C-alpha positions as CSV (number, residue, x, y, z in Angstrom):
1,M,216.6,1.6,-147.9
2,K,217.4,0.7,-151.5
3,N,214.4,0.6,-153.9
4,L,211.9,1.7,-151.2
5,N,210.0,3.5,-154.0
6,K,209.2,0.2,-155.7
7,Y,207.3,-1.0,-152.6
8,I,204.8,1.9,-152.8
9,D,201.3,2.0,-154.2
10,H,200.9,5.8,-154.3
11,T,197.3,6.3,-153.1
12,V,194.4,8.7,-153.4
13,L,191.1,7.1,-152.6
14,K,189.3,10.0,-150.9
15,P,185.8,10.5,-152.3
16,D,186.4,14.2,-153.1
17,A,189.6,13.6,-155.1
18,T,189.7,15.8,-158.2
19,L,191.3,15.3,-161.6
20,E,194.1,17.6,-160.4
21,D,194.7,15.3,-157.5
22,I,195.0,12.3,-159.9
23,K,197.3,14.2,-162.1
24,K,199.5,15.1,-159.1
25,I,199.8,11.6,-157.8
26,C,200.5,10.2,-161.3
27,N,203.2,12.7,-161.9
28,E,204.7,12.0,-158.5
29,A,204.6,8.3,-159.2
30,I,206.5,8.9,-162.5
31,E,209.1,11.1,-160.8
32,N,209.7,8.6,-158.0
33,N,209.2,5.4,-160.0
34,F,206.6,4.0,-157.6
35,A,205.2,0.6,-158.2
36,T,201.6,1.8,-158.9
37,V,199.1,4.5,-158.2
38,C,196.0,3.4,-156.3
39,I,192.8,5.2,-157.3
40,N,189.1,4.7,-157.5
41,P,187.6,3.1,-160.6
42,F,186.2,6.3,-161.9
43,R,189.7,7.7,-162.4
44,I,191.3,4.7,-164.2
45,S,191.0,6.2,-167.7
46,D,192.5,9.5,-166.5
47,A,195.5,7.7,-164.9
48,K,196.0,5.5,-168.0
49,R,196.3,8.6,-170.2
50,I,198.8,10.3,-167.9
51,L,200.9,7.1,-167.3
52,L,201.0,6.0,-170.9
53,N,204.4,4.4,-171.7
54,K,205.5,5.0,-168.1
55,N,206.8,2.2,-165.8
56,V,204.0,2.7,-163.2
57,G,201.0,0.4,-162.8
58,I,197.4,1.3,-162.0
59,T,195.8,-0.3,-158.9
60,T,192.1,0.1,-158.3
61,V,189.7,-0.9,-155.6
62,I,186.8,-3.3,-155.9
63,G,183.9,-3.6,-153.4
64,F,185.4,-0.6,-151.7
65,P,185.4,0.2,-148.8
66,L,182.9,-2.1,-147.1
67,G,183.3,-5.3,-149.0
68,A,179.6,-5.9,-148.8
69,N,178.8,-5.8,-152.5
70,L,177.4,-8.9,-154.2
71,T,180.0,-11.1,-155.8
72,D,178.5,-10.5,-159.2
73,T,179.0,-6.8,-158.7
74,K,182.6,-7.3,-157.7
75,V,183.1,-9.4,-160.8
76,F,181.6,-6.8,-163.0
77,E,183.7,-4.0,-161.4
78,T,186.8,-6.1,-161.9
79,K,186.2,-6.7,-165.6
80,K,185.4,-3.1,-166.3
81,A,188.4,-1.9,-164.3
82,I,190.7,-4.1,-166.3
83,E,189.1,-3.0,-169.6
84,D,189.7,0.6,-168.6
85,G,193.3,0.0,-167.8
86,A,193.8,-1.3,-164.3
87,T,196.8,-3.6,-163.9
88,E,196.2,-4.5,-160.2
89,I,193.0,-5.2,-158.3
90,D,192.6,-4.5,-154.5
91,M,189.3,-6.2,-153.5
92,V,187.7,-5.9,-150.1
93,I,186.7,-9.3,-148.5
94,N,183.1,-9.8,-147.4
95,I,183.6,-8.9,-143.7
96,G,180.1,-9.9,-142.7
97,A,180.5,-13.3,-144.3
98,V,183.7,-13.7,-142.3
99,K,181.9,-12.9,-139.1
100,D,179.2,-15.5,-140.0
101,Q,182.0,-18.0,-140.6
102,N,180.5,-18.5,-144.1
103,W,183.8,-19.6,-145.4
104,D,182.5,-21.0,-148.7
105,Y,181.0,-17.6,-149.6
106,V,184.3,-15.8,-148.6
107,Y,186.3,-18.2,-150.8
108,N,184.0,-18.0,-153.8
109,D,183.8,-14.2,-153.5
110,I,187.6,-14.0,-153.8
111,K,188.0,-16.8,-156.3
112,K,185.5,-15.4,-158.8
113,V,187.3,-12.0,-158.8
114,K,190.7,-13.7,-159.3
115,E,189.3,-15.8,-162.1
116,V,188.0,-12.8,-164.0
117,A,191.2,-10.8,-163.3
118,K,193.2,-13.6,-165.0
119,D,196.9,-12.6,-165.1
120,K,196.3,-9.3,-163.3
121,V,197.6,-9.0,-159.7
122,V,194.8,-9.4,-157.1
123,K,195.2,-8.2,-153.5
124,V,192.5,-9.2,-151.0
125,I,191.9,-6.5,-148.3
126,L,191.0,-8.2,-145.0
127,E,190.3,-5.0,-142.9
128,N,192.2,-6.5,-139.9
129,C,190.9,-3.9,-137.4
130,L,187.5,-5.6,-137.6
131,L,188.8,-9.1,-137.4
132,T,190.2,-11.4,-134.6
133,K,193.6,-12.9,-135.0
134,E,192.0,-16.2,-135.7
135,E,189.9,-14.7,-138.5
136,I,193.0,-13.0,-140.0
137,V,194.7,-16.4,-140.2
138,K,191.6,-18.1,-141.7
139,C,191.2,-15.4,-144.3
140,C,194.9,-15.7,-145.3
141,E,194.4,-19.4,-145.7
142,I,191.4,-18.9,-147.9
143,A,193.2,-16.3,-150.0
144,L,196.0,-18.8,-150.6
145,K,193.4,-21.4,-151.6
146,A,191.9,-18.9,-154.1
147,N,195.4,-18.3,-155.6
148,V,195.5,-14.5,-155.1
149,D,198.7,-12.6,-155.3
150,F,198.5,-10.5,-152.1
151,V,196.7,-10.2,-148.8
152,K,196.3,-6.6,-147.6
153,T,195.8,-5.3,-144.1
154,S,193.3,-2.5,-144.5
155,T,191.3,-0.1,-146.6
156,G,192.4,2.9,-144.6
157,F,188.7,3.8,-144.1
158,S,187.9,1.9,-141.0
159,K,189.0,2.1,-137.3
160,S,192.7,1.7,-137.9
161,G,195.2,0.7,-140.5
162,A,198.2,-1.7,-140.7
163,T,200.1,-2.8,-137.6
164,F,203.5,-4.4,-137.5
165,D,202.1,-7.4,-135.6
166,D,199.3,-8.0,-138.1
167,V,201.8,-7.9,-141.0
168,K,204.0,-10.4,-139.3
169,L,201.0,-12.7,-138.6
170,M,199.9,-12.5,-142.2
171,K,203.3,-13.3,-143.5
172,S,203.6,-16.2,-141.2
173,V,200.6,-17.8,-142.8
174,V,201.2,-16.9,-146.5
175,K,205.0,-17.3,-146.3
176,D,206.4,-16.9,-149.9
177,I,203.4,-18.4,-151.6
178,C,201.5,-15.0,-151.5
179,K,202.6,-11.5,-150.7
180,V,201.5,-9.0,-148.1
181,K,200.5,-5.4,-148.5
182,A,200.4,-3.0,-145.5
183,A,198.1,0.0,-145.9
184,G,196.8,2.7,-143.7
185,G,199.0,4.5,-141.1
186,V,202.4,4.2,-142.8
187,R,203.6,7.6,-141.8
188,T,207.4,7.7,-141.9
189,T,210.4,6.1,-143.6
190,E,211.0,4.2,-140.4
191,D,207.4,2.9,-140.4
192,A,207.8,1.8,-144.0
193,I,211.1,0.0,-143.4
194,K,209.7,-1.8,-140.3
195,M,206.6,-2.9,-142.2
196,I,209.0,-4.4,-144.8
197,E,211.1,-6.1,-142.1
198,N,208.0,-7.6,-140.7
199,G,207.0,-9.1,-144.0
200,A,205.3,-6.4,-146.2
201,D,206.0,-6.7,-149.9
202,R,204.0,-3.6,-150.8
203,L,202.9,-0.4,-149.0
204,G,199.7,1.5,-149.6
205,T,200.2,5.2,-148.7
206,S,199.2,8.7,-149.8
207,G,202.6,9.9,-148.4
208,G,204.9,8.0,-150.7
209,V,206.9,11.1,-151.7
210,Q,207.4,12.1,-148.0
211,I,208.4,8.5,-147.1
212,V,211.1,8.1,-149.8
213,N,212.4,11.6,-148.9
214,G,212.7,10.8,-145.2
215,E,209.9,13.1,-144.2
216,S,206.6,12.4,-142.3
217,N,203.3,11.7,-144.0
218,K,200.7,14.0,-142.5
219,N,197.9,12.6,-144.7
220,N,195.1,10.4,-143.3
221,Y,196.0,7.4,-145.4
């Protein structure tokens, strides 16, 4: 598939990732011209130094991986991440608030992060494996109302990752107003292409190199 590389957020979010791991994924992202690297906030400054003057963005995660941080904490994390060099923000929705059907809280949690991120891309992680289909639809509708740029399937740290059906469902709600990121469980080139055919505009994977080379991603994310 042409330009498959530009769909990929090349990801290392494991808690024991070392500086050498960050250097490796940044250099792979440069070599393959991936869209971004996706890393924990602690590593943003390292990635910024390595990616200086390169055409690769820096995605970081906010409220990760549970989404249960206070909104003020997510706002602070977002501001600091952008100051450090993040160009895209992947925030985890407050899953407990979703289960409570506290939709005002869910909306304001997202909206305040988007406001402080300003012109930076914001992706809202729904963690679909913990949600009903009705909750996925409702969260997508709220994300649209909050004017975010993407809805994202998963953190990759819960029970399961992206599914083709969930990507199709999310795309049916957000249409072309907002984009969809599929993350977790994208193992092969065929998986990647099918995710895109079902509506994914971005792919979160630690196996970007394998995927663009037609190999299988053996990593957990």
